[in-house]
Biopython code that builds the backbone (N, CA, C, O; Angstrom):
import numpy as np
from Bio.PDB.StructureBuilder import StructureBuilder

atoms = [
    (1, "MET", "N", (0.851, -1.177, 0.000)),
    (1, "MET", "CA", (0.000, 0.000, 0.000)),
    (1, "MET", "C", (0.896, 1.239, 0.000)),
    (1, "MET", "O", (1.888, 1.296, 0.727)),
    (2, "CYS", "N", (0.546, 2.212, -0.806)),
    (2, "CYS", "CA", (1.341, 3.433, -0.950)),
    (2, "CYS", "C", (1.166, 4.338, 0.277)),
    (2, "CYS", "O", (0.036, 4.590, 0.695)),
    (3, "PRO", "N", (2.286, 4.837, 0.870)),
    (3, "PRO", "CA", (2.171, 5.730, 2.025)),
    (3, "PRO", "C", (1.684, 7.123, 1.668)),
    (3, "PRO", "O", (1.261, 7.869, 2.552)),
    (4, "GLU", "N", (1.733, 7.493, 0.393)),
    (4, "GLU", "CA", (1.298, 8.832, -0.029)),
    (4, "GLU", "C", (-0.206, 8.878, -0.311)),
    (4, "GLU", "O", (-0.926, 9.716, 0.231)),
    (5, "CYS", "N", (-0.666, 7.962, -1.170)),
    (5, "CYS", "CA", (-2.072, 8.024, -1.594)),
    (5, "CYS", "C", (-2.901, 6.823, -1.131)),
    (5, "CYS", "O", (-4.098, 6.764, -1.411)),
    (6, "ALA", "N", (-2.290, 5.872, -0.432)),
    (6, "ALA", "CA", (-2.947, 4.672, 0.103)),
    (6, "ALA", "C", (-3.474, 3.746, -0.989)),
    (6, "ALA", "O", (-4.392, 2.963, -0.745)),
    (7, "SER", "N", (-2.914, 3.828, -2.167)),
    (7, "SER", "CA", (-3.308, 2.948, -3.257)),
    (7, "SER", "C", (-2.699, 1.564, -3.048)),
    (7, "SER", "O", (-1.584, 1.434, -2.543)),
    (8, "GLU", "N", (-3.436, 0.545, -3.438)),
    (8, "GLU", "CA", (-2.931, -0.818, -3.335)),
    (8, "GLU", "C", (-2.225, -1.266, -4.608)),
    (8, "GLU", "O", (-1.685, -2.371, -4.665)),
    (9, "PHE", "N", (-2.226, -0.422, -5.614)),
    (9, "PHE", "CA", (-1.620, -0.765, -6.900)),
    (9, "PHE", "C", (-0.159, -0.336, -6.914)),
    (9, "PHE", "O", (0.167, 0.773, -7.338)),
    (10, "THR", "N", (0.723, -1.226, -6.444)),
    (10, "THR", "CA", (2.155, -0.943, -6.392)),
    (10, "THR", "C", (2.906, -2.049, -7.114)),
    (10, "THR", "O", (2.392, -3.149, -7.315)),
    (11, "TYR", "N", (4.134, -1.731, -7.499)),
    (11, "TYR", "CA", (4.988, -2.736, -8.118)),
    (11, "TYR", "C", (6.420, -2.531, -7.660)),
    (11, "TYR", "O", (6.798, -1.454, -7.200)),
    (12, "GLU", "N", (7.220, -3.606, -7.798)),
    (12, "GLU", "CA", (8.617, -3.549, -7.382)),
    (12, "GLU", "C", (9.487, -3.105, -8.547)),
    (12, "GLU", "O", (9.280, -3.489, -9.698)),
    (13, "MET", "N", (10.483, -2.268, -8.198)),
    (13, "MET", "CA", (11.477, -1.849, -9.171)),
    (13, "MET", "C", (12.825, -1.920, -8.467)),
    (13, "MET", "O", (13.263, -0.953, -7.844)),
    (14, "GLY", "N", (13.474, -3.068, -8.570)),
    (14, "GLY", "CA", (14.724, -3.285, -7.844)),
    (14, "GLY", "C", (14.425, -3.427, -6.364)),
    (14, "GLY", "O", (13.632, -4.280, -5.965)),
    (15, "ASP", "N", (15.069, -2.576, -5.534)),
    (15, "ASP", "CA", (14.832, -2.585, -4.092)),
    (15, "ASP", "C", (13.706, -1.660, -3.677)),
    (15, "ASP", "O", (13.399, -1.571, -2.488)),
    (16, "LEU", "N", (13.083, -0.969, -4.614)),
    (16, "LEU", "CA", (12.046, 0.015, -4.302)),
    (16, "LEU", "C", (10.666, -0.514, -4.658)),
    (16, "LEU", "O", (10.510, -1.371, -5.527)),
    (17, "LEU", "N", (9.670, 0.023, -3.961)),
    (17, "LEU", "CA", (8.281, -0.165, -4.339)),
    (17, "LEU", "C", (7.813, 1.134, -4.970)),
    (17, "LEU", "O", (8.180, 2.215, -4.511)),
    (18, "VAL", "N", (7.000, 1.037, -6.026)),
    (18, "VAL", "CA", (6.537, 2.210, -6.753)),
    (18, "VAL", "C", (5.018, 2.161, -6.844)),
    (18, "VAL", "O", (4.438, 1.118, -7.144)),
    (19, "CYS", "N", (4.385, 3.291, -6.584)),
    (19, "CYS", "CA", (2.933, 3.388, -6.704)),
    (19, "CYS", "C", (2.592, 3.674, -8.166)),
    (19, "CYS", "O", (3.170, 4.576, -8.773)),
    (20, "SER", "N", (1.654, 2.909, -8.735)),
    (20, "SER", "CA", (1.289, 3.111, -10.135)),
    (20, "SER", "C", (0.363, 4.307, -10.329)),
    (20, "SER", "O", (0.205, 4.776, -11.457)),
    (21, "LEU", "N", (-0.255, 4.813, -9.261)),
    (21, "LEU", "CA", (-1.151, 5.961, -9.388)),
    (21, "LEU", "C", (-0.433, 7.293, -9.217)),
    (21, "LEU", "O", (-0.627, 8.203, -10.023)),
    (22, "CYS", "N", (0.402, 7.425, -8.168)),
    (22, "CYS", "CA", (1.047, 8.717, -7.892)),
    (22, "CYS", "C", (2.545, 8.703, -8.159)),
    (22, "CYS", "O", (3.192, 9.743, -8.036)),
    (23, "ALA", "N", (3.119, 7.553, -8.524)),
    (23, "ALA", "CA", (4.542, 7.391, -8.848)),
    (23, "ALA", "C", (5.456, 7.619, -7.654)),
    (23, "ALA", "O", (6.643, 7.890, -7.834)),
    (24, "HIS", "N", (4.928, 7.516, -6.436)),
    (24, "HIS", "CA", (5.761, 7.640, -5.236)),
    (24, "HIS", "C", (6.621, 6.392, -5.099)),
    (24, "HIS", "O", (6.142, 5.279, -5.310)),
    (25, "GLU", "N", (7.909, 6.578, -4.739)),
    (25, "GLU", "CA", (8.831, 5.466, -4.559)),
    (25, "GLU", "C", (9.260, 5.402, -3.102)),
    (25, "GLU", "O", (9.500, 6.437, -2.481)),
    (26, "TRP", "N", (9.361, 4.183, -2.546)),
    (26, "TRP", "CA", (9.846, 4.003, -1.187)),
    (26, "TRP", "C", (10.527, 2.648, -1.083)),
    (26, "TRP", "O", (10.340, 1.768, -1.924)),
    (27, "SER", "N", (11.322, 2.503, -0.029)),
    (27, "SER", "CA", (12.085, 1.280, 0.163)),
    (27, "SER", "C", (11.179, 0.166, 0.662)),
    (27, "SER", "O", (10.374, 0.370, 1.571)),
    (28, "SER", "N", (11.313, -1.008, 0.067)),
    (28, "SER", "CA", (10.503, -2.146, 0.506)),
    (28, "SER", "C", (11.027, -2.721, 1.812)),
    (28, "SER", "O", (10.302, -3.440, 2.499)),
    (29, "ILE", "N", (12.275, -2.421, 2.170)),
    (29, "ILE", "CA", (12.882, -2.919, 3.402)),
    (29, "ILE", "C", (12.447, -2.090, 4.600)),
    (29, "ILE", "O", (12.438, -2.609, 5.716)),
    (30, "ALA", "N", (12.087, -0.822, 4.417)),
    (30, "ALA", "CA", (11.756, 0.081, 5.516)),
    (30, "ALA", "C", (10.575, -0.413, 6.331)),
    (30, "ALA", "O", (10.569, -0.243, 7.551)),
    (31, "GLY", "N", (9.576, -1.017, 5.704)),
    (31, "GLY", "CA", (8.398, -1.476, 6.425)),
    (31, "GLY", "C", (8.651, -2.708, 7.266)),
    (31, "GLY", "O", (7.858, -3.018, 8.155)),
    (32, "ALA", "N", (9.742, -3.420, 7.006)),
    (32, "ALA", "CA", (10.020, -4.644, 7.749)),
    (32, "ALA", "C", (10.851, -4.407, 8.994)),
    (32, "ALA", "O", (11.016, -5.327, 9.795)),
    (33, "SER", "N", (11.382, -3.201, 9.188)),
    (33, "SER", "CA", (12.218, -2.935, 10.356)),
    (33, "SER", "C", (11.366, -2.707, 11.586)),
    (33, "SER", "O", (10.158, -2.493, 11.480)),
    (34, "ASP", "N", (11.996, -2.752, 12.770)),
    (34, "ASP", "CA", (11.262, -2.647, 14.029)),
    (34, "ASP", "C", (10.694, -1.250, 14.234)),
    (34, "ASP", "O", (11.329, -0.254, 13.887)),
    (35, "GLY", "N", (9.483, -1.184, 14.807)),
    (35, "GLY", "CA", (8.862, 0.085, 15.154)),
    (35, "GLY", "C", (8.281, 0.839, 13.986)),
    (35, "GLY", "O", (8.035, 2.041, 14.098)),
    (36, "ASP", "N", (8.051, 0.176, 12.867)),
    (36, "ASP", "CA", (7.501, 0.868, 11.715)),
    (36, "ASP", "C", (6.044, 0.510, 11.529)),
    (36, "ASP", "O", (5.585, -0.541, 11.975)),
    (37, "SER", "N", (5.330, 1.388, 10.871)),
    (37, "SER", "CA", (3.917, 1.181, 10.640)),
    (37, "SER", "C", (3.655, 0.450, 9.334)),
    (37, "SER", "O", (2.496, 0.232, 8.983)),
    (38, "GLY", "N", (4.700, 0.063, 8.600)),
    (38, "GLY", "CA", (4.518, -0.591, 7.331)),
    (38, "GLY", "C", (4.687, 0.351, 6.165)),
    (38, "GLY", "O", (4.754, -0.099, 5.021)),
    (39, "PHE", "N", (4.757, 1.638, 6.417)),
    (39, "PHE", "CA", (4.935, 2.621, 5.368)),
    (39, "PHE", "C", (6.326, 3.228, 5.386)),
    (39, "PHE", "O", (6.581, 4.178, 4.647)),
    (40, "GLY", "N", (7.233, 2.712, 6.203)),
    (40, "GLY", "CA", (8.562, 3.292, 6.304)),
    (40, "GLY", "C", (8.601, 4.467, 7.260)),
    (40, "GLY", "O", (9.613, 5.163, 7.345)),
    (41, "LEU", "N", (7.504, 4.702, 7.988)),
    (41, "LEU", "CA", (7.425, 5.802, 8.944)),
    (41, "LEU", "C", (7.347, 5.220, 10.345)),
    (41, "LEU", "O", (6.694, 4.193, 10.531)),
    (42, "PRO", "N", (7.991, 5.837, 11.351)),
    (42, "PRO", "CA", (7.890, 5.321, 12.715)),
    (42, "PRO", "C", (6.472, 5.499, 13.250)),
    (42, "PRO", "O", (5.796, 6.472, 12.916)),
    (43, "ASP", "N", (6.020, 4.548, 14.087)),
    (43, "ASP", "CA", (4.675, 4.620, 14.657)),
    (43, "ASP", "C", (4.522, 5.863, 15.528)),
    (43, "ASP", "O", (3.669, 6.709, 15.262)),
    (44, "ASP", "N", (5.334, 5.973, 16.550)),
    (44, "ASP", "CA", (5.318, 7.129, 17.441)),
    (44, "ASP", "C", (6.763, 7.519, 17.735)),
    (44, "ASP", "O", (7.617, 6.645, 17.887)),
    (45, "PRO", "N", (7.045, 8.796, 17.816)),
    (45, "PRO", "CA", (8.409, 9.195, 18.158)),
    (45, "PRO", "C", (8.734, 8.816, 19.597)),
    (45, "PRO", "O", (7.838, 8.724, 20.436)),
    (46, "VAL", "N", (10.004, 8.599, 19.879)),
    (46, "VAL", "CA", (10.429, 8.263, 21.232)),
    (46, "VAL", "C", (10.511, 9.555, 22.032)),
    (46, "VAL", "O", (11.169, 10.508, 21.615)),
    (47, "ILE", "N", (9.846, 9.587, 23.174)),
    (47, "ILE", "CA", (9.880, 10.749, 24.052)),
    (47, "ILE", "C", (10.898, 10.476, 25.132)),
    (47, "ILE", "O", (10.836, 9.451, 25.811)),
    (48, "LYS", "N", (11.852, 11.408, 25.295)),
    (48, "LYS", "CA", (12.925, 11.238, 26.270)),
    (48, "LYS", "C", (12.821, 12.293, 27.356)),
    (48, "LYS", "O", (12.322, 13.394, 27.126)),
    (49, "ASP", "N", (13.306, 11.935, 28.562)),
    (49, "ASP", "CA", (13.293, 12.878, 29.677)),
    (49, "ASP", "C", (14.474, 13.831, 29.567)),
    (49, "ASP", "O", (15.169, 13.846, 28.551)),
    (50, "SER", "N", (14.705, 14.626, 30.607)),
    (50, "SER", "CA", (15.728, 15.669, 30.563)),
    (50, "SER", "C", (17.148, 15.133, 30.461)),
    (50, "SER", "O", (18.047, 15.863, 30.043)),
    (51, "VAL", "N", (17.375, 13.870, 30.834)),
    (51, "VAL", "CA", (18.720, 13.298, 30.756)),
    (51, "VAL", "C", (18.858, 12.267, 29.644)),
    (51, "VAL", "O", (19.909, 11.637, 29.524)),
    (52, "GLY", "N", (17.825, 12.080, 28.830)),
    (52, "GLY", "CA", (17.913, 11.214, 27.672)),
    (52, "GLY", "C", (17.347, 9.824, 27.829)),
    (52, "GLY", "O", (17.490, 9.009, 26.918)),
    (53, "ASN", "N", (16.708, 9.516, 28.945)),
    (53, "ASN", "CA", (16.081, 8.202, 29.123)),
    (53, "ASN", "C", (14.743, 8.170, 28.388)),
    (53, "ASN", "O", (13.982, 9.137, 28.437)),
    (54, "ALA", "N", (14.459, 7.064, 27.710)),
    (54, "ALA", "CA", (13.190, 6.918, 27.007)),
    (54, "ALA", "C", (12.065, 6.729, 28.016)),
    (54, "ALA", "O", (12.193, 5.958, 28.967)),
    (55, "LEU", "N", (10.972, 7.434, 27.800)),
    (55, "LEU", "CA", (9.816, 7.343, 28.690)),
    (55, "LEU", "C", (8.758, 6.427, 28.083)),
    (55, "LEU", "O", (8.684, 6.270, 26.864)),
    (56, "ALA", "N", (7.937, 5.822, 28.950)),
    (56, "ALA", "CA", (6.839, 4.961, 28.515)),
    (56, "ALA", "C", (5.630, 5.231, 29.401)),
    (56, "ALA", "O", (5.752, 5.782, 30.495)),
    (57, "ASP", "N", (4.463, 4.833, 28.910)),
    (57, "ASP", "CA", (3.243, 4.980, 29.708)),
    (57, "ASP", "C", (3.383, 4.210, 31.015)),
    (57, "ASP", "O", (3.881, 3.085, 31.026)),
    (58, "GLY", "N", (2.943, 4.816, 32.120)),
    (58, "GLY", "CA", (2.975, 4.165, 33.423)),
    (58, "GLY", "C", (4.245, 4.399, 34.217)),
    (58, "GLY", "O", (4.342, 3.954, 35.360)),
    (59, "ASP", "N", (5.225, 5.089, 33.639)),
    (59, "ASP", "CA", (6.481, 5.362, 34.345)),
    (59, "ASP", "C", (6.264, 6.334, 35.500)),
    (59, "ASP", "O", (5.271, 7.061, 35.542)),
    (60, "THR", "N", (7.210, 6.331, 36.436)),
    (60, "THR", "CA", (7.255, 7.309, 37.515)),
    (60, "THR", "C", (8.417, 8.242, 37.234)),
    (60, "THR", "O", (9.525, 7.799, 36.931)),
    (61, "VAL", "N", (8.155, 9.549, 37.338)),
    (61, "VAL", "CA", (9.176, 10.553, 37.066)),
    (61, "VAL", "C", (9.246, 11.535, 38.222)),
    (61, "VAL", "O", (8.322, 11.619, 39.031)),
    (62, "THR", "N", (10.349, 12.281, 38.299)),
    (62, "THR", "CA", (10.468, 13.365, 39.271)),
    (62, "THR", "C", (10.668, 14.675, 38.519)),
    (62, "THR", "O", (11.217, 14.700, 37.417)),
    (63, "ILE", "N", (10.219, 15.743, 39.127)),
    (63, "ILE", "CA", (10.362, 17.079, 38.540)),
    (63, "ILE", "C", (11.784, 17.559, 38.806)),
    (63, "ILE", "O", (12.268, 17.445, 39.931)),
    (64, "VAL", "N", (12.469, 18.099, 37.780)),
    (64, "VAL", "CA", (13.857, 18.541, 37.941)),
    (64, "VAL", "C", (13.989, 20.060, 37.971)),
    (64, "VAL", "O", (15.098, 20.583, 38.084)),
    (65, "LYS", "N", (12.870, 20.768, 37.871)),
    (65, "LYS", "CA", (12.885, 22.236, 37.851)),
    (65, "LYS", "C", (11.625, 22.736, 38.544)),
    (65, "LYS", "O", (10.540, 22.203, 38.311)),
    (66, "THR", "N", (11.751, 23.745, 39.385)),
    (66, "THR", "CA", (10.577, 24.309, 40.051)),
    (66, "THR", "C", (9.637, 24.892, 38.998)),
    (66, "THR", "O", (10.053, 25.680, 38.149)),
    (67, "LEU", "N", (8.367, 24.496, 39.064)),
    (67, "LEU", "CA", (7.384, 24.927, 38.074)),
    (67, "LEU", "C", (6.333, 25.826, 38.707)),
    (67, "LEU", "O", (5.729, 25.469, 39.718)),
    (68, "LYS", "N", (6.120, 26.972, 38.119)),
    (68, "LYS", "CA", (5.055, 27.866, 38.567)),
    (68, "LYS", "C", (3.756, 27.406, 37.926)),
    (68, "LYS", "O", (3.718, 27.078, 36.741)),
    (69, "VAL", "N", (2.684, 27.385, 38.726)),
    (69, "VAL", "CA", (1.389, 26.947, 38.239)),
    (69, "VAL", "C", (0.450, 28.139, 38.250)),
    (69, "VAL", "O", (0.248, 28.783, 39.279)),
    (70, "LYS", "N", (-0.123, 28.421, 37.083)),
    (70, "LYS", "CA", (-1.050, 29.550, 36.979)),
    (70, "LYS", "C", (-2.256, 29.336, 37.884)),
    (70, "LYS", "O", (-2.840, 28.252, 37.896)),
    (71, "GLY", "N", (-2.624, 30.347, 38.628)),
    (71, "GLY", "CA", (-3.795, 30.272, 39.481)),
    (71, "GLY", "C", (-3.577, 29.554, 40.794)),
    (71, "GLY", "O", (-4.524, 29.372, 41.558)),
    (72, "ASN", "N", (-2.359, 29.144, 41.073)),
    (72, "ASN", "CA", (-2.065, 28.443, 42.316)),
    (72, "ASN", "C", (-0.958, 29.209, 43.035)),
    (72, "ASN", "O", (0.065, 29.522, 42.426)),
    (73, "PRO", "N", (-1.146, 29.517, 44.323)),
    (73, "PRO", "CA", (-0.138, 30.308, 45.024)),
    (73, "PRO", "C", (1.184, 29.580, 45.253)),
    (73, "PRO", "O", (2.214, 30.225, 45.448)),
    (74, "SER", "N", (1.171, 28.256, 45.233)),
    (74, "SER", "CA", (2.409, 27.516, 45.469)),
    (74, "SER", "C", (2.929, 26.919, 44.166)),
    (74, "SER", "O", (2.177, 26.742, 43.208)),
    (75, "ASP", "N", (4.224, 26.611, 44.141)),
    (75, "ASP", "CA", (4.879, 26.040, 42.976)),
    (75, "ASP", "C", (5.039, 24.533, 43.147)),
    (75, "ASP", "O", (4.946, 24.009, 44.257)),
    (76, "ILE", "N", (5.281, 23.842, 42.032)),
    (76, "ILE", "CA", (5.643, 22.422, 42.098)),
    (76, "ILE", "C", (7.147, 22.390, 42.317)),
    (76, "ILE", "O", (7.910, 22.868, 41.478)),
    (77, "LYS", "N", (7.569, 21.835, 43.432)),
    (77, "LYS", "CA", (8.976, 21.862, 43.847)),
    (77, "LYS", "C", (9.805, 20.799, 43.124)),
    (77, "LYS", "O", (9.275, 19.800, 42.638)),
    (78, "VAL", "N", (11.108, 21.037, 43.066)),
    (78, "VAL", "CA", (12.052, 20.070, 42.524)),
    (78, "VAL", "C", (11.991, 18.795, 43.364)),
    (78, "VAL", "O", (11.939, 18.868, 44.592)),
    (79, "GLY", "N", (11.997, 17.637, 42.720)),
    (79, "GLY", "CA", (11.968, 16.365, 43.428)),
    (79, "GLY", "C", (10.581, 15.795, 43.632)),
    (79, "GLY", "O", (10.450, 14.693, 44.165)),
    (80, "THR", "N", (9.533, 16.512, 43.223)),
    (80, "THR", "CA", (8.172, 15.996, 43.351)),
    (80, "THR", "C", (8.010, 14.784, 42.446)),
    (80, "THR", "O", (8.325, 14.850, 41.257)),
    (81, "LYS", "N", (7.521, 13.677, 43.000)),
    (81, "LYS", "CA", (7.311, 12.464, 42.212)),
    (81, "LYS", "C", (5.948, 12.500, 41.548)),
    (81, "LYS", "O", (4.948, 12.893, 42.148)),
    (82, "VAL", "N", (5.936, 12.082, 40.300)),
    (82, "VAL", "CA", (4.691, 11.966, 39.538)),
    (82, "VAL", "C", (4.605, 10.519, 39.079)),
    (82, "VAL", "O", (5.485, 10.032, 38.369)),
    (83, "ARG", "N", (3.549, 9.839, 39.481)),
    (83, "ARG", "CA", (3.399, 8.418, 39.166)),
    (83, "ARG", "C", (2.411, 8.220, 38.023)),
    (83, "ARG", "O", (1.513, 9.030, 37.792)),
    (84, "ASN", "N", (2.615, 7.117, 37.323)),
    (84, "ASN", "CA", (1.678, 6.671, 36.288)),
    (84, "ASN", "C", (1.432, 7.738, 35.217)),
    (84, "ASN", "O", (0.300, 8.182, 35.022)),
    (85, "ILE", "N", (2.490, 8.139, 34.533)),
    (85, "ILE", "CA", (2.348, 9.141, 33.482)),
    (85, "ILE", "C", (1.754, 8.504, 32.229)),
    (85, "ILE", "O", (1.786, 7.286, 32.055)),
    (86, "ARG", "N", (1.214, 9.353, 31.364)),
    (86, "ARG", "CA", (0.683, 8.894, 30.080)),
    (86, "ARG", "C", (1.268, 9.796, 29.010)),
    (86, "ARG", "O", (1.156, 11.019, 29.104)),
    (87, "LEU", "N", (1.894, 9.212, 27.987)),
    (87, "LEU", "CA", (2.506, 9.984, 26.921)),
    (87, "LEU", "C", (1.450, 10.397, 25.910)),
    (87, "LEU", "O", (0.577, 9.610, 25.544)),
    (88, "VAL", "N", (1.543, 11.647, 25.465)),
    (88, "VAL", "CA", (0.593, 12.208, 24.512)),
    (88, "VAL", "C", (1.386, 12.720, 23.316)),
    (88, "VAL", "O", (2.355, 13.461, 23.483)),
    (89, "TYR", "N", (0.980, 12.330, 22.114)),
    (89, "TYR", "CA", (1.679, 12.742, 20.905)),
    (89, "TYR", "C", (0.851, 13.790, 20.165)),
    (89, "TYR", "O", (-0.376, 13.712, 20.121)),
    (90, "GLY", "N", (1.539, 14.766, 19.588)),
    (90, "GLY", "CA", (0.871, 15.751, 18.754)),
    (90, "GLY", "C", (0.184, 16.872, 19.500)),
    (90, "GLY", "O", (-0.718, 17.504, 18.949)),
    (91, "SER", "N", (0.574, 17.142, 20.730)),
    (91, "SER", "CA", (-0.064, 18.234, 21.470)),
    (91, "SER", "C", (0.958, 19.325, 21.795)),
    (91, "SER", "O", (0.939, 19.889, 22.889)),
    (92, "GLY", "N", (1.830, 19.615, 20.866)),
    (92, "GLY", "CA", (2.830, 20.658, 21.082)),
    (92, "GLY", "C", (3.980, 20.170, 21.935)),
    (92, "GLY", "O", (4.388, 19.013, 21.838)),
    (93, "ASP", "N", (4.508, 21.056, 22.776)),
    (93, "ASP", "CA", (5.648, 20.724, 23.621)),
    (93, "ASP", "C", (5.272, 19.872, 24.822)),
    (93, "ASP", "O", (6.101, 19.121, 25.335)),
    (94, "HIS", "N", (4.046, 19.982, 25.268)),
    (94, "HIS", "CA", (3.603, 19.255, 26.461)),
    (94, "HIS", "C", (3.225, 17.836, 26.044)),
    (94, "HIS", "O", (2.161, 17.614, 25.466)),
    (95, "ASP", "N", (4.107, 16.873, 26.341)),
    (95, "ASP", "CA", (3.893, 15.522, 25.858)),
    (95, "ASP", "C", (3.665, 14.495, 26.961)),
    (95, "ASP", "O", (3.673, 13.294, 26.692)),
    (96, "ILE", "N", (3.463, 14.947, 28.201)),
    (96, "ILE", "CA", (3.158, 14.046, 29.312)),
    (96, "ILE", "C", (1.862, 14.494, 29.971)),
    (96, "ILE", "O", (1.729, 15.648, 30.379)),
    (97, "ASP", "N", (0.914, 13.579, 30.071)),
    (97, "ASP", "CA", (-0.343, 13.838, 30.761)),
    (97, "ASP", "C", (-0.268, 13.093, 32.090)),
    (97, "ASP", "O", (0.022, 11.897, 32.118)),
    (98, "CYS", "N", (-0.532, 13.803, 33.199)),
    (98, "CYS", "CA", (-0.355, 13.177, 34.512)),
    (98, "CYS", "C", (-1.228, 13.871, 35.552)),
    (98, "CYS", "O", (-1.906, 14.859, 35.273)),
    (99, "LYS", "N", (-1.184, 13.317, 36.754)),
    (99, "LYS", "CA", (-1.865, 13.931, 37.891)),
    (99, "LYS", "C", (-0.812, 14.159, 38.968)),
    (99, "LYS", "O", (-0.218, 13.205, 39.469)),
    (100, "VAL", "N", (-0.579, 15.423, 39.327)),
    (100, "VAL", "CA", (0.409, 15.776, 40.344)),
    (100, "VAL", "C", (-0.322, 15.940, 41.667)),
    (100, "VAL", "O", (-1.291, 16.694, 41.754)),
    (101, "ASP", "N", (0.141, 15.232, 42.703)),
    (101, "ASP", "CA", (-0.498, 15.308, 44.012)),
    (101, "ASP", "C", (-0.517, 16.746, 44.515)),
    (101, "ASP", "O", (0.511, 17.424, 44.514)),
    (102, "GLY", "N", (-1.685, 17.206, 44.944)),
    (102, "GLY", "CA", (-1.842, 18.549, 45.463)),
    (102, "GLY", "C", (-2.108, 19.594, 44.397)),
    (102, "GLY", "O", (-2.443, 20.732, 44.727)),
    (103, "PHE", "N", (-1.968, 19.236, 43.113)),
    (103, "PHE", "CA", (-2.182, 20.195, 42.025)),
    (103, "PHE", "C", (-3.222, 19.714, 41.031)),
    (103, "PHE", "O", (-3.811, 20.530, 40.321)),
    (104, "GLY", "N", (-3.464, 18.418, 40.960)),
    (104, "GLY", "CA", (-4.461, 17.875, 40.050)),
    (104, "GLY", "C", (-3.896, 17.493, 38.698)),
    (104, "GLY", "O", (-2.679, 17.450, 38.514)),
    (105, "PRO", "N", (-4.792, 17.212, 37.741)),
    (105, "PRO", "CA", (-4.343, 16.784, 36.413)),
    (105, "PRO", "C", (-3.707, 17.936, 35.641)),
    (105, "PRO", "O", (-4.185, 19.069, 35.689)),
    (106, "MET", "N", (-2.627, 17.632, 34.933)),
    (106, "MET", "CA", (-1.967, 18.644, 34.115)),
    (106, "MET", "C", (-1.083, 17.979, 33.086)),
    (106, "MET", "O", (-0.852, 16.771, 33.132)),
    (107, "MET", "N", (-0.594, 18.773, 32.165)),
    (107, "MET", "CA", (0.336, 18.294, 31.143)),
    (107, "MET", "C", (1.698, 18.911, 31.410)),
    (107, "MET", "O", (1.804, 20.091, 31.745)),
    (108, "LEU", "N", (2.752, 18.093, 31.258)),
    (108, "LEU", "CA", (4.120, 18.537, 31.493)),
    (108, "LEU", "C", (4.959, 18.338, 30.243)),
    (108, "LEU", "O", (4.628, 17.530, 29.375)),
    (109, "LYS", "N", (6.036, 19.078, 30.166)),
    (109, "LYS", "CA", (7.026, 18.872, 29.118)),
    (109, "LYS", "C", (8.002, 17.796, 29.580)),
    (109, "LYS", "O", (8.327, 17.717, 30.765)),
    (110, "SER", "N", (8.460, 16.984, 28.667)),
    (110, "SER", "CA", (9.403, 15.930, 29.030)),
    (110, "SER", "C", (10.757, 16.507, 29.438)),
    (110, "SER", "O", (11.554, 15.814, 30.070)),
    (111, "SER", "N", (11.027, 17.756, 29.091)),
    (111, "SER", "CA", (12.314, 18.375, 29.422)),
    (111, "SER", "C", (12.412, 18.797, 30.882)),
    (111, "SER", "O", (13.485, 19.207, 31.323)),
    (112, "VAL", "N", (11.319, 18.710, 31.649)),
    (112, "VAL", "CA", (11.360, 19.108, 33.054)),
    (112, "VAL", "C", (11.195, 17.922, 34.002)),
    (112, "VAL", "O", (10.997, 18.109, 35.202)),
    (113, "VAL", "N", (11.276, 16.694, 33.465)),
    (113, "VAL", "CA", (11.143, 15.502, 34.294)),
    (113, "VAL", "C", (12.341, 14.571, 34.094)),
    (113, "VAL", "O", (13.052, 14.639, 33.092)),
    (114, "LYS", "N", (12.535, 13.700, 35.090)),
    (114, "LYS", "CA", (13.587, 12.687, 35.030)),
    (114, "LYS", "C", (12.978, 11.372, 35.467)),
    (114, "LYS", "O", (12.282, 11.314, 36.481)),
    (115, "LYS", "N", (13.238, 10.304, 34.701)),
    (115, "LYS", "CA", (12.703, 8.993, 35.026)),
    (115, "LYS", "C", (13.345, 8.445, 36.288)),
    (115, "LYS", "O", (14.555, 8.565, 36.474)),
    (116, "VAL", "N", (12.538, 7.843, 37.157)),
    (116, "VAL", "CA", (13.042, 7.284, 38.420)),
    (116, "VAL", "C", (13.514, 5.874, 38.190)),
    (116, "VAL", "O", (13.977, 5.218, 39.124)),
]
sb = StructureBuilder()
sb.init_structure("model")
sb.init_model(0)
sb.init_chain("A")
sb.init_seg("    ")
for serial, (resi, resn, name, xyz) in enumerate(atoms, 1):
    if name == "N":
        sb.init_residue(resn, " ", resi, " ")
    sb.init_atom(name, np.array(xyz, "f"), 0.0, 1.0, " ", f" {name:<3s}", serial, name[0])
structure = sb.get_structure()
């Protein structure tokens, strides 16, 4: 299936697959590698914390920078643990959805957390 137009009419030309409708060419090997959706594109990008560790749903992280919260007189302090995070893709810079004790549900940037 063509990743550009989703046509099923493709043919092989050497190591490439070619779409007969839109003439898009892509590698036939790309879809067989790990973490691919079959179109040569990664399923979801890897989200990393502030020190480069890969994050996953359900991880526990700590805050590495004091965060000011709009409408709340107190800040989220460095070292605050956040349990059971959920990764969110495509929502700008804020890619972690979580519930912080004492502050409620919120979204955080992965650059301000560290995996425990």
